[in-house]
N, C-alpha and C positions, 0 to 999 in steps of 0.2 A: 503494500499499500505506499506507493511511493508520494503522492501528493499529500497525504495525511503527514508522514515524518516531516515534510516541509513547513507544515504549519503549526508544530508541536511547540518551537519555541516561541512564537508569537501567541500562542494559547497560554503558555506557562507566564510569558512577560504580562499579558493582560489579567492574570487570574491573580498575580501578585499584586501588581498595582492597584486594581479594582477591589480585591478581597483581604489586601492586607494578610496573605497567608505566610505562614513561616517557611523559612528554605527548606526545613525538612518535610513538609506537607509538600512543597514545589518538587522536590527531589522524588518524594513518592508518586506524585502524579506522573513525572516525566517516565519515571521505571514504568509505570502501569500503562501510560500510552504507549510507549516504544514496544513493550509486551506484547501488548494487543497489535500493533501493526506487523509485528513478527509473525503472530498466530494466522492474520489474514492473510493469505497467499495470493489474490487476486487482486486487480486494480478496481473491481466495481464490489463496493460493500453492499450490504443486503440485510434484511432483518434475520432471515437464515442464519448467516455468519454469526451475527451478534449473538443470537441465541445459542448458538454452538459452543462460543467463546464464554458467556455466562455458564453454561453447563459445564465446561473444561474446569472453570475455577471453583463450582461447588462441588464436581466428584473427585477430580484429580488432586486438586490442593486442599481441596475440604474447608473452603471460604464459604464464609455465609454472604446471603443478601446484603 
């Protein structure tokens, strides 16, 4: 997901400036977003891919909603 990777820095900068988030939160956001981009293996994002990623987080990594 090349295009999404390109806008991550802008999203993080905007989030930090408008929400006054800590640097640890921004680092966590960046890690999560890059992980998501690596999981998506096509250039077209759709609902099925998002739900599959959420399922992956829930089942494999034992993360909660």
